[in-house]
C-alpha positions in Angstrom: -10.7 18.4 -18.4 -11.7 16.9 -21.8 -12.6 19.2 -24.6 -16.3 20.1 -24.5 -18.4 19.5 -27.6 -19.8 22.4 -29.7 -23.3 21.5 -28.6 -22.4 21.8 -24.9 -20.5 25.1 -25.6 -23.7 26.5 -27.3 -25.7 25.5 -24.2 -23.3 27.5 -22.0 -23.1 30.5 -24.1 -26.9 30.7 -24.3 -27.2 30.5 -20.6 -24.7 33.3 -20.1 -26.5 35.3 -22.8 -29.7 35.1 -20.8 -28.2 35.8 -17.5 -25.6 38.7 -18.5 -25.7 41.8 -20.8 -22.8 40.9 -22.8 -24.3 40.3 -26.4 -21.0 41.2 -28.2 -18.9 38.6 -26.2 -21.7 35.9 -26.7 -21.7 36.4 -30.4 -17.9 36.2 -30.6 -18.0 33.0 -28.6 -20.7 31.6 -31.0 -18.4 32.3 -34.0 -15.6 30.6 -32.3 -17.9 27.6 -31.5 -18.8 27.4 -35.3 -15.2 27.3 -36.1 -14.7 24.4 -33.7 -17.6 22.8 -35.3 -16.2 23.1 -38.7 -12.8 21.7 -37.5 -14.7 18.7 -36.1 -16.6 18.2 -39.3 -13.5 18.4 -41.5 -11.2 16.3 -39.4 -11.1 12.6 -40.5 -12.7 10.7 -37.8 -14.5 13.6 -36.2 -14.2 15.2 -32.8 -13.0 12.0 -31.1 -10.2 11.6 -33.5 -9.3 15.3 -33.3 -9.0 15.2 -29.4 -6.8 12.0 -29.7 -4.7 13.9 -32.2 -4.3 16.9 -30.0 -3.5 14.6 -26.9 -0.8 12.7 -28.7 1.7 15.5 -28.6 0.7 16.8 -25.1 1.0 14.1 -22.4 -1.0 16.1 -19.9 -3.9 16.4 -22.3 -3.7 12.8 -23.4 -3.7 11.6 -19.7 -6.8 13.8 -18.9 -8.6 12.6 -22.1 -7.8 8.9 -21.4 -9.0 9.2 -17.8 -12.3 10.7 -18.9 -12.8 8.1 -21.5 -12.1 5.1 -19.2 -14.5 6.7 -16.6 -17.1 6.9 -19.3 -16.5 3.2 -20.2 -16.8 2.3 -16.5 -20.3 4.1 -16.2 -21.5 2.8 -19.6 -20.6 -1.0 -18.7 -22.0 -0.6 -15.2 -25.3 0.5 -16.8 -25.1 -2.3 -19.4 -24.2 -5.1 -17.0 -26.4 -3.8 -14.0 -23.6 -3.9 -11.4 -20.2 -2.5 -10.6 -17.3 -2.8 -8.0 -15.1 -0.3 -6.2 -11.9 -2.3 -6.2 -10.9 -5.8 -7.6 -7.7 -7.5 -6.5 -6.2 -10.5 -7.7 -3.0 -12.0 -6.0 -0.9 -15.0 -7.2 1.8 -16.3 -4.9 4.2 -18.8 -6.4 6.6 -21.3 -4.8 8.2 -24.6 -5.8 6.0 -27.7 -5.2 6.9 -30.5 -3.0 7.6 -32.6 -6.1 10.2 -30.1 -7.0 9.7 -29.9 -10.8 6.5 -27.9 -10.6 5.4 -24.7 -8.9 2.4 -24.3 -6.6 0.1 -21.2 -7.0 -1.8 -19.7 -3.9 -4.5 -17.4 -5.5 -6.5 -14.8 -3.6 -9.4 -12.8 -5.3 -11.1 -9.9 -3.5 -14.2 -8.0 -4.7 -14.6 -5.0 -2.6 -17.7 -2.6 -2.8 -19.6 -4.9 -5.2 -23.0 -3.3 -6.1 -26.2 -4.4 -7.9 -27.5 -1.4 -9.8 -30.7 -3.1 -11.1 -32.3 -6.4 -11.1 -30.3 -8.5 -13.4 -28.8 -11.8 -14.3 -26.6 -13.6 -11.6 -23.4 -11.9 -10.9 -20.1 -14.0 -11.2 -18.0 -13.7 -8.0 -15.2 -16.2 -8.7 -14.6 -19.4 -10.7 -12.7 -22.5 -10.2 -11.4 -25.3 -12.5 -11.2 -28.7 -10.9 -8.9 -31.3 -12.4 -10.2 -34.7 -13.1 -7.1 -36.2 -11.6 -7.7 -34.3 -8.3 -7.1 -37.5 -6.2 -3.7 -38.2 -8.0 -0.7 -38.4 -5.6 1.8 -37.7 -8.5 3.2 -34.3 -9.6 0.0 -33.4 -11.6 -2.3 -30.5 -10.9 -4.9 -30.6 -8.2 -6.9 -28.0 -6.2 -7.1 -27.5 -2.4 -8.2 -25.0 0.1 -5.5 -22.9 2.0 -6.0 -25.4 5.0 -5.0 -28.3 2.8 -8.4 -29.8 2.1 -9.2 -31.1 -1.3 -12.6 -30.7 -2.8 -13.7 -31.9 -6.2 -16.8 -29.9 -7.0 -17.7 -27.5 -4.1 -16.3 -23.9 -4.5 -17.7 -22.6 -1.1 -14.9 -23.8 1.1 -12.5 -21.4 -0.6 -14.5 -18.4 0.7 -12.5 -16.4 3.3 -15.6 -15.7 5.5 -13.5 -13.5 7.9 -13.0 -10.9 5.2 -16.5 -11.2 3.5 -19.5 -9.0 4.2 -21.5 -9.9 7.3 -24.2 -11.0 6.8 -23.0 -12.5 3.6 -25.4 -12.7 0.6 -26.1 -16.3 -0.3 -24.1 -17.7 -3.1 -25.0 -20.4 -5.6 -22.5 -22.8 -7.2 -23.0 -23.8 -10.7 -20.8 -26.5 -12.1 -20.2 -27.5 -15.6 -17.7 -30.3 -16.3 -14.5 -29.5 -14.2 -15.5 -25.8 -13.9 -17.6 -24.3 -11.0 -18.9 -20.7 -10.7 -19.8 -19.0 -7.5 -22.8 -16.6 -8.3 -25.0 -14.1 -6.8 -28.6 -14.6 -7.6 -30.6 -12.0 -9.4 -32.1 -10.5 -6.3 -29.0 -10.6 -3.8 -27.5 -8.3 -2.7 -30.4 -5.7 -2.7 -30.1 -2.8 -5.1 -27.0 -0.5 -4.3 -26.0 -2.4 -1.2 -22.1 -2.8 -1.0 -20.8 -6.2 -0.4 -17.2 -7.6 -0.2 -16.1 -11.2 -1.1 -12.6 -12.7 -0.6 -11.6 -16.2 -2.0 -8.4 -18.2 -1.7 -7.3 -21.5 -3.1 -4.1 -23.5 -3.9 -3.3 -25.0 -7.1 -0.6 -27.7 -6.7 1.8 -28.4 -9.4 0.0 -26.0 -11.7 3.1 -24.2 -13.2 6.2 -25.4 -14.7 9.4 -24.6 -12.6 12.0 -25.2 -15.4 12.4 -24.7 -19.1 11.2 -27.5 -21.4 12.1 -28.3 -25.0 8.9 -26.6 -26.1 8.3 -24.1 -23.4 10.6 -21.3 -22.2 8.0 -19.1 -20.4 5.1 -19.6 -18.1 2.2 -17.0 -17.9 -1.0 -16.1 -16.0 -3.8 -14.3 -17.8 -6.6 -12.7 -15.8 -9.8 -11.1 -17.4 -11.4 -8.0 -16.0 -14.9 -9.1 -15.6 -16.2 -6.2 -13.5 -16.7 -2.5 -14.2 -14.5 -1.2 -11.5 -12.7 2.0 -10.3 -9.4 0.3 -9.5 -8.0 -3.2 -10.4 -4.9 -4.6 -8.4 -2.9 -7.4 -9.7 -0.1 -8.7 -7.4 2.4 -11.6 -7.9 4.6 -13.0 -5.0 7.6 -14.9 -6.0 9.5 -16.7 -3.4 13.3 -16.4 -2.8 13.4 -12.7 -3.4 13.2 -10.2 -0.6 9.6 -9.9 0.6 8.2 -6.5 -0.2 5.5 -5.0 2.1 2.8 -3.8 -0.3 0.3 -1.2 1.1 -2.8 -0.6 -1.1 -4.7 2.6 -0.2 -7.8 1.5 -2.3 -7.9 -1.7 -0.5 -6.4 -1.4 3.1 -7.5 -4.9 4.1 -5.3 -6.4 1.5 -2.3 -6.7 3.6 -4.4 -8.3 6.5 -6.0 -10.7 4.0 -2.5 -11.9 2.7 -1.1 -12.2 6.3 -4.1 -14.4 7.2 -3.7 -16.5 4.1 0.1 -17.0 4.6 -0.5 -18.1 8.3 -3.2 -20.5 7.4 -1.5 -22.0 4.5 1.8 -22.3 6.2 3.8 -20.5 3.7 6.7 -18.4 4.7 6.0 -14.8 3.8 9.6 -13.6 4.4 10.6 -15.5 1.2 8.6 -13.6 -1.2 8.6 -10.3 -3.0 5.5 -8.7 -4.4 5.2 -7.1 -7.8 2.2 -5.0 -8.5 0.0 -3.8 -11.5 -2.4 -1.1 -10.7 -5.0 0.1 -13.3 -7.5 2.9 -12.8 -10.9 2.4 -14.5 -9.6 -0.9 -16.4 -11.8 -1.6 -19.5 -14.0 -4.6 -18.7 -13.4 -7.9 -20.6 -9.8 -7.0 -21.2 -7.2 -9.5 -20.1 -3.9 -8.8 -18.3 -1.0 -11.4 -18.8 2.1 -11.9 -16.6 4.9 -13.6 -18.3 7.7 -15.5 -16.4 10.9 -16.6 -18.1 11.8 -20.1 -16.9 15.3 -21.0 -16.0 17.2 -24.1 -17.0 16.9 -27.1 -14.8 20.0 -27.6 -12.6 22.3 -30.4 -13.5 21.8 -33.6 -11.6 24.2 -34.2 -8.9 
């Protein structure tokens, strides 16, 4: 457990002093607390820096302290924003595009156990960037549903209603330029009611497949927008052995991915999953996957 503060220790000792006949021990404890207080006052950076310094050389202490701090951030951000989420999952599935020089990305986002803690501003559920050349037939990026339907401005067709709460709170779509947001209003869902959303879409030709003169890596960055207990980040890459990825925090994740693969027509047996799992991830901190691009094969 994290090191208690001198103030908290004094409260505890005073309670013991009132409840038990042990004045000598309580007085000795108070002298020890004063020594701790003096050490906190003299150490540069105070108690927080002292606890960090103690934990630096003791992995067990450091892990406990980090967990306590991340949990405190989760609670504080939940209070400030007025909402929280049990588990968020973000899955990227990558395979070569039909054009051959690019890569298609099938993306799945799940918000499980989303709760409103107080009447607040609208809650962002998921966002989509629509490309101005969405009607292009060339190897340029465009967005479509996992059923193969293109849409230019409406984000609602990307909802996986089979895996959303029933009844599902009404979502509002706000579009600005080529970007659309799916938002919950300031009153839905009701306070402390748990809801779940699942969204999927396919970005065609959105990634490079081979190295170019000015690019030798591709990457994907996601921002943790929600205070949540656990964040799952998966990436499936085709042509490796497919790994079956159970997720105890989100048992429906496997079923969602099976459903998405079947509806999109992508062959799940040709993918391997790589996972990043973070407990109490700090909100508004980004996570980036980097992929080294291979050289293009010589033309036959």
